[in-house]
C-alpha positions as CSV (number, residue, x, y, z in Angstrom):
1,M,0.0,0.0,0.0
2,K,2.8,2.4,0.9
3,M,4.6,1.5,-2.2
4,K,1.6,2.2,-4.3
5,R,1.1,5.6,-2.7
6,F,4.7,6.4,-3.2
7,F,4.3,5.4,-6.9
8,H,1.3,7.7,-7.3
9,M,3.1,10.6,-5.6
10,T,6.1,10.2,-7.9
11,I,3.9,10.3,-11.0
12,L,2.2,13.4,-9.7
13,F,5.5,15.1,-9.0
14,V,6.8,14.3,-12.5
15,A,3.6,15.6,-14.0
16,V,3.9,18.9,-12.1
17,V,7.5,19.3,-13.0
18,S,6.8,18.5,-16.7
19,V,4.1,21.2,-16.8
20,F,6.4,23.7,-15.1
21,V,9.3,23.0,-17.6
22,S,6.8,23.1,-20.5
23,C,5.5,26.5,-19.3
24,K,9.0,28.0,-19.1
25,K,10.0,26.7,-22.5
26,E,6.8,28.1,-24.0
27,Y,7.8,31.6,-22.8
28,E,11.5,31.2,-23.2
29,S,12.2,34.3,-25.4
30,T,9.8,36.4,-23.3
31,I,11.6,35.4,-20.1
32,V,14.9,36.5,-21.6
33,N,13.4,39.8,-22.7
34,L,12.0,40.4,-19.2
35,K,15.5,40.0,-17.8
36,V,17.0,42.3,-20.4
37,S,14.3,44.9,-19.6
38,I,15.0,44.7,-15.9
39,T,18.7,45.2,-16.5
40,H,18.1,48.2,-18.8
41,E,15.6,49.7,-16.3
42,T,18.1,49.2,-13.5
43,N,20.8,51.0,-15.5
44,S,18.4,53.8,-16.4
45,R,17.4,54.3,-12.8
46,A,21.1,54.7,-11.8
47,K,21.8,57.0,-14.7
48,Y,18.9,59.3,-13.9
49,L,19.9,59.5,-10.3
50,A,23.4,60.5,-11.4
51,F,21.9,63.0,-13.8
52,A,19.9,64.5,-10.9
53,E,23.0,65.0,-8.9
54,K,24.7,66.8,-11.8
55,A,21.6,69.0,-12.3
56,E,21.7,70.0,-8.7
57,E,25.4,70.8,-9.0
58,E,24.7,73.0,-11.9
59,G,21.7,74.8,-10.2
60,Y,18.9,73.1,-12.1
61,K,16.7,72.1,-9.1
62,S,13.6,71.5,-11.2
63,I,15.5,69.2,-13.7
64,A,17.0,67.3,-10.8
65,N,13.5,66.6,-9.5
66,M,12.4,65.4,-13.0
67,F,15.4,63.1,-13.3
68,R,14.5,61.6,-9.8
69,A,10.9,61.2,-10.9
70,V,11.9,59.2,-13.9
71,A,14.4,57.2,-11.8
72,K,11.4,56.2,-9.7
73,A,9.4,55.3,-12.8
74,E,12.2,53.0,-14.0
75,S,12.2,51.2,-10.7
76,I,8.5,50.7,-11.1
77,H,9.0,49.1,-14.5
78,A,11.7,46.8,-13.2
79,R,9.4,45.7,-10.3
80,S,6.6,45.0,-12.7
81,H,8.8,43.0,-15.0
82,N,10.0,41.0,-12.0
83,D,6.5,40.3,-10.9
84,V,5.8,38.7,-14.3
85,L,8.9,36.6,-14.1
86,I,7.8,35.2,-10.8
87,K,4.4,34.4,-12.2
88,L,6.1,32.5,-14.9
89,G,8.0,30.4,-12.4
90,E,11.3,32.2,-12.4
91,L,13.2,33.5,-9.4
92,E,13.3,37.3,-8.9
93,F,16.0,38.7,-11.2
94,T,18.5,41.2,-9.7
95,A,20.5,43.3,-12.1
96,T,23.6,45.2,-11.1
97,A,23.7,48.8,-12.5
98,E,26.6,49.9,-14.6
99,T,28.4,53.2,-13.7
100,P,26.6,55.8,-15.8
101,T,28.3,58.4,-18.1
102,V,27.5,61.9,-16.8
103,K,28.0,65.1,-18.8
104,S,26.5,68.5,-18.6
105,T,22.8,68.7,-17.8
106,I,21.9,69.8,-21.3
107,E,23.8,66.9,-22.7
108,N,22.3,64.5,-20.2
109,L,18.8,65.7,-21.2
110,Q,19.6,64.9,-24.9
111,A,21.0,61.5,-23.9
112,A,17.8,60.8,-21.9
113,I,15.6,61.8,-24.9
114,D,17.6,59.5,-27.3
115,D,17.5,56.6,-24.8
116,E,13.7,56.9,-24.1
117,K,12.9,57.2,-27.8
118,K,14.8,54.0,-28.6
119,E,12.9,52.3,-25.8
120,Y,9.4,53.1,-27.1
121,T,10.2,52.9,-30.8
122,V,12.5,49.8,-31.0
123,T,13.1,47.9,-27.8
124,Y,9.7,47.5,-26.2
125,P,7.7,47.1,-29.5
126,G,10.0,44.1,-30.2
127,F,9.4,42.6,-26.8
128,I,5.7,43.1,-27.1
129,A,5.7,41.3,-30.5
130,T,7.5,38.4,-29.0
131,A,5.2,38.2,-26.0
132,K,2.2,38.2,-28.3
133,K,3.8,35.4,-30.4
134,E,4.3,33.3,-27.2
135,K,0.8,34.4,-25.9
136,C,2.2,35.6,-22.6
137,N,-0.5,38.1,-21.6
138,N,1.2,39.3,-18.3
139,A,4.3,40.2,-20.3
140,I,2.3,42.0,-22.9
141,E,0.8,44.1,-20.3
142,T,4.0,45.1,-18.4
143,F,5.9,45.8,-21.6
144,T,3.0,47.8,-23.1
145,L,2.7,50.0,-20.0
146,A,6.4,50.6,-19.8
147,N,6.4,51.4,-23.5
148,L,3.7,54.0,-23.1
149,A,5.5,55.5,-20.1
150,E,8.8,55.7,-21.9
151,E,7.1,57.7,-24.7
152,N,5.7,60.0,-22.0
153,H,9.2,60.4,-20.5
154,E,10.7,61.3,-23.8
155,M,8.0,63.9,-24.3
156,R,8.7,65.5,-20.9
157,F,12.4,65.5,-21.4
158,S,12.0,67.2,-24.8
159,E,9.6,69.8,-23.3
160,V,12.1,70.7,-20.6
161,L,15.1,70.8,-23.0
162,K,13.1,73.2,-25.2
163,A,12.1,75.3,-22.1
164,I,15.8,75.7,-21.1
165,E,16.8,76.7,-24.6
166,N,14.1,79.3,-24.7
167,K,14.9,80.4,-21.1
168,Q,11.4,79.4,-19.9
169,T,10.3,78.1,-16.5
170,V,10.5,74.4,-15.8
171,P,8.0,72.8,-13.4
172,L,9.4,72.2,-9.9
173,V,7.3,69.2,-8.9
174,F,6.3,66.0,-10.7
175,F,3.8,63.2,-10.1
176,V,4.6,59.5,-11.0
177,C,2.0,56.8,-11.5
178,A,2.8,53.9,-9.2
179,R,1.5,51.4,-11.7
180,C,2.9,52.4,-15.1
181,G,5.5,55.0,-14.2
182,G,4.0,57.8,-16.3
183,M,5.2,61.2,-15.2
184,F,3.0,64.3,-15.0
185,T,3.4,67.9,-13.8
186,N,0.0,68.0,-12.0
187,H,-1.8,65.9,-9.5
188,F,-4.1,63.5,-11.3
189,S,-7.4,61.8,-10.4
190,K,-6.6,59.1,-12.9
191,C,-3.4,58.3,-14.7
192,G,-3.6,59.4,-18.3
193,I,-1.8,56.3,-19.4
194,C,-3.2,53.4,-17.4
195,Q,-6.2,55.0,-15.6
196,T,-4.8,54.2,-12.2
197,D,-6.5,56.3,-9.5
198,T,-5.1,59.2,-7.5
199,E,-4.1,57.2,-4.5
200,R,-1.3,55.4,-6.4
201,Q,1.1,58.1,-7.3
202,Y,4.4,59.5,-6.1
203,Y,5.0,63.3,-5.5
204,V,8.5,64.5,-6.3
205,P,10.3,66.0,-4.4
206,L,8.3,66.2,-1.2
207,V,7.5,62.5,-0.9
208,F,10.1,60.4,-2.7
209,D,11.7,57.1,-2.1
210,V,14.5,56.2,-4.6
211,H,14.7,52.6,-3.5
């Protein structure tokens, strides 16, 4: 009787493991893309925090706040991508940030514009296409929200760079959606990107956690 029970339990265990391995193989490319995304978002976060320090040093308080707001957004993206990895049976992925290259604030703004544009025109659209091919709905959602937020960031960076060039005022505070990482210059009742309500947003610089 004990031998029979052990035999049944062994079969069940093998079946569960087989399903688990099959699931991971089914989403193999998407899992790789999630890890690549987490690495990039981690590097972006480190870069924007370094850019913020440079902006402070050069007397651009408002731009420093904006860089910190986007750093927070990138950490939101990394967290969301990791949540999907875990749902797919992977362990949480931890990326180590590279040391960023920091130049003048004007040059840093242009670098940020170029990087964000590449993200929403090339990188994330490719990841979304792969996730759709592998029918991984959770990955499609996290990639799509990040993609929309990166476009939002590029627009904000471009607006600020233009304002500096025209000697116009730059907003001092920024609001970041806690779900998609969209960045806005006004308190919102619902995020314009993902429709998340007002309780889930970060206010920079008065209430800000860079971790």
